[in-house]
C-alpha positions in Angstrom: -6.8 -4.2 3.0 -6.6 -4.8 -0.7 -3.0 -6.2 -0.3 -3.9 -8.6 2.3 -6.9 -9.8 0.3 -4.6 -10.2 -2.6 -2.2 -12.3 -0.6 -5.1 -14.5 0.6 -6.3 -14.9 -3.0 -2.7 -16.0 -3.9 -2.7 -18.4 -1.1 -6.1 -19.7 -2.1 -4.9 -20.5 -5.7 -1.8 -22.2 -4.1 -4.0 -24.3 -1.9 -6.2 -25.4 -4.8 -3.1 -25.9 -7.0 -1.5 -28.3 -4.4 -4.8 -30.2 -4.0 -4.1 -32.6 -6.8 -6.0 -35.1 -5.0 -9.0 -33.4 -5.8 -8.7 -34.0 -9.5 -10.8 -36.9 -10.9 -9.1 -40.2 -10.4 -7.0 -41.1 -13.5 -7.4 -37.7 -15.1 -3.7 -37.1 -14.8 -4.4 -33.4 -14.1 -1.6 -31.7 -12.4 -0.5 -28.1 -11.4 -2.8 -25.4 -12.9 -5.1 -28.0 -14.6 -5.7 -29.4 -11.2 -7.4 -26.2 -9.9 -11.1 -26.2 -9.9 -13.8 -23.7 -9.3 -15.2 -25.7 -6.4 -11.9 -25.8 -4.6 -11.3 -22.1 -5.1 -14.8 -21.3 -3.9 -14.5 -23.5 -0.8 -11.3 -21.6 0.3 -12.8 -18.1 -0.3 -16.0 -19.1 1.5 -13.9 -19.9 4.5 -11.3 -17.0 4.4 -13.8 -14.4 3.7 -16.4 -15.4 6.3 -17.4 -13.1 9.0 -15.6 -15.5 11.7 -12.2 -14.2 10.1 -13.0 -10.5 10.6 -11.1 -9.4 7.6 -7.9 -11.3 8.4 -5.9 -8.1 9.4 -2.3 -8.6 10.6 -2.1 -9.0 14.3 -5.7 -9.6 14.7 -7.6 -12.8 15.7 -8.5 -13.1 12.1 -5.0 -13.6 11.2 -4.5 -16.3 13.6 -7.4 -18.1 12.2 -6.1 -17.6 8.6 -2.7 -18.9 9.4 -4.2 -21.8 11.2 -6.4 -22.7 8.2 -3.5 -22.6 5.9 -1.4 -24.8 8.1 -4.2 -27.4 8.2 -4.5 -27.4 4.4 -0.9 -27.8 4.0 -0.8 -30.7 6.3 -3.8 -32.3 4.8 -2.1 -32.1 1.4 1.0 -33.7 2.7 3.3 -30.8 2.4 6.3 -30.5 4.4 7.5 -27.3 6.4 10.1 -25.2 4.7 11.3 -23.4 7.8 12.7 -26.1 10.0 9.6 -28.0 11.5 7.3 -24.8 10.8 5.3 -23.6 7.7 5.8 -20.0 9.2 8.5 -17.5 9.6 8.3 -14.8 12.4 8.2 -11.3 10.8 8.6 -8.4 13.3 6.0 -5.7 12.7 5.5 -2.2 14.2 2.3 -0.6 13.9 2.2 3.2 13.5 -0.9 5.2 14.2 -1.6 8.9 13.7 -2.9 10.7 16.5 -6.6 11.6 15.8 -5.9 15.1 17.3 -3.2 15.7 14.7 -3.7 19.2 13.0 -2.0 20.7 9.9 -1.5 24.5 10.3 -0.4 26.6 7.3 0.8 30.1 8.0 1.2 32.9 5.6 0.3 36.5 4.8 -0.5 37.1 8.5 -3.2 34.2 8.5 -3.3 30.7 9.9 -5.1 27.9 8.2 -5.9 24.9 10.2 -6.9 21.4 8.9 -8.2 18.5 11.0 -6.9 15.0 10.6 -9.1 12.5 8.6 -11.9 15.1 7.7 -9.5 17.7 5.9 -6.2 16.0 5.7 -4.3 12.8 6.4 -0.9 12.0 7.5 1.3 9.1 7.9 5.0 7.9 8.3 7.0 4.7 7.9 9.7 5.8 10.3 9.8 3.6 13.4 10.2 6.4 16.0 8.2 7.5 19.0 7.1 10.6 17.3 7.1 12.2 13.8 6.1 15.5 12.7 7.3 18.8 11.0 7.4 22.4 12.3 8.3 25.7 10.8 8.9 24.3 7.3 8.8 26.3 4.2 6.3 25.1 1.6 6.8 25.1 -2.3 4.3 23.9 -4.9 5.9 21.9 -7.6 3.1 21.0 -9.7 3.1 17.1 -10.5 6.7 16.8 -9.0 7.9 15.0 -12.2 11.2 15.1 -14.0 10.6 13.2 -17.2 13.1 14.0 -20.0 11.4 11.7 -22.4 8.2 13.8 -22.2 10.1 17.1 -22.1 8.7 17.8 -18.5 10.5 19.1 -15.4 8.5 20.5 -12.7 11.7 21.1 -10.5 13.5 23.1 -13.2 14.9 26.4 -11.7 13.3 25.5 -8.3 15.4 25.2 -5.1 13.5 22.8 -2.8 16.4 21.6 -0.6 15.1 21.2 3.0 11.7 22.5 2.2 8.4 20.8 2.1 7.1 20.2 -1.5 3.4 20.4 -2.3 2.7 17.9 -5.1 -0.4 17.1 -7.2 -1.3 13.3 -7.6 -1.3 11.6 -11.0 0.7 12.7 -14.0 -0.5 15.4 -16.5 -1.9 12.9 -19.1 -4.1 10.9 -16.6 -5.3 14.0 -14.7 -6.2 15.9 -17.7 -7.3 13.0 -19.9 -5.3 14.7 -22.8 -3.8 12.2 -25.3 -1.1 14.7 -26.0 0.4 14.6 -22.6 2.3 11.6 -21.3 0.4 8.5 -22.2 -3.0 10.1 -21.9 -5.5 8.1 -19.9 -3.0 5.3 -19.1 -1.2 6.2 -16.0 2.6 6.2 -16.0 4.9 5.4 -13.0 5.4 9.3 -12.9 1.8 9.5 -11.5 2.5 7.0 -8.6 3.0 8.4 -5.1 6.1 6.3 -4.6 7.7 8.0 -7.7 6.8 11.5 -6.3 8.4 10.6 -3.0 11.5 9.2 -4.7 11.8 12.3 -6.7 11.2 14.7 -3.9 14.1 12.9 -2.1 16.5 13.2 -5.1 15.8 16.9 -5.3 16.8 17.3 -1.6 13.3 18.1 -0.4 12.6 17.8 3.4 9.1 16.5 3.3 6.7 15.6 0.5 3.2 16.7 0.8 0.5 15.2 -1.7 -2.5 17.2 -2.8 -5.5 15.4 -4.0 -8.4 17.6 -5.4 -11.8 16.7 -4.2 -13.3 15.5 -0.9 -10.7 14.0 1.3 -13.2 11.9 3.2 -14.3 9.9 0.1 -11.0 9.8 -1.6 -8.5 7.0 -2.1 -6.1 9.0 -0.1 -8.2 8.9 3.1 -8.9 5.3 2.5 -5.2 4.3 2.2 -3.7 6.6 4.8 -6.1 6.6 7.7 -5.9 4.1 10.6 -2.8 1.7 11.6 0.1 1.3 9.4 2.3 -1.7 9.6 5.8 -1.6 8.9 8.0 -4.7 8.5 11.5 -4.6 10.1 13.2 -5.9 6.9 16.6 -6.5 8.6 15.0 -9.3 10.5 13.4 -11.1 7.6 15.3 -13.9 5.8 14.2 -14.7 2.1 
């Protein structure tokens, strides 16, 4: 939802910036100088109202949002940039994990079972009917980082080809708050999930699995990963 709110906030600024007619007559204010607190507040009040229901993609709130933006563009005298339309069709696929999904880890003659949402979360961006993994060897690779400039290589001497790698979130400096590791309390890109997935792929791992210490139900991992995921079919989008 943060990304969607950010998009709407940017659009709010765009609407305010285009509303040059709201600047005092004869003021000569244009562009950023023409943006007023009143204009921004007016747009936010409408877009953040309960009637818009959060503005999630593919929801009635999204339709209300696009209709509102179109009306504002027309009112400002703007002309469409996509033929006779202000909009471009963007094909989306929604991917939802089954609430009955379970993670079972076997070893030393014992099975450990974890339930979806309460004890683990899972998601995929692969547009397939069903995604999962079975009988995959797991191997712990610490933070999953290869950073020569910090003399750090979690994959050194480890064969992870075709295996599921288990990775800690964050980077060593941010996780330990030590100023002597990486950049200390300032998170580097090495601590981001995207980097860890990219590095796991470079190392030939079959599946990356992220580990977050603490309560799953209250963590950013659960908040970001539960529910519906929307995937844009990029080959259909023209920029």
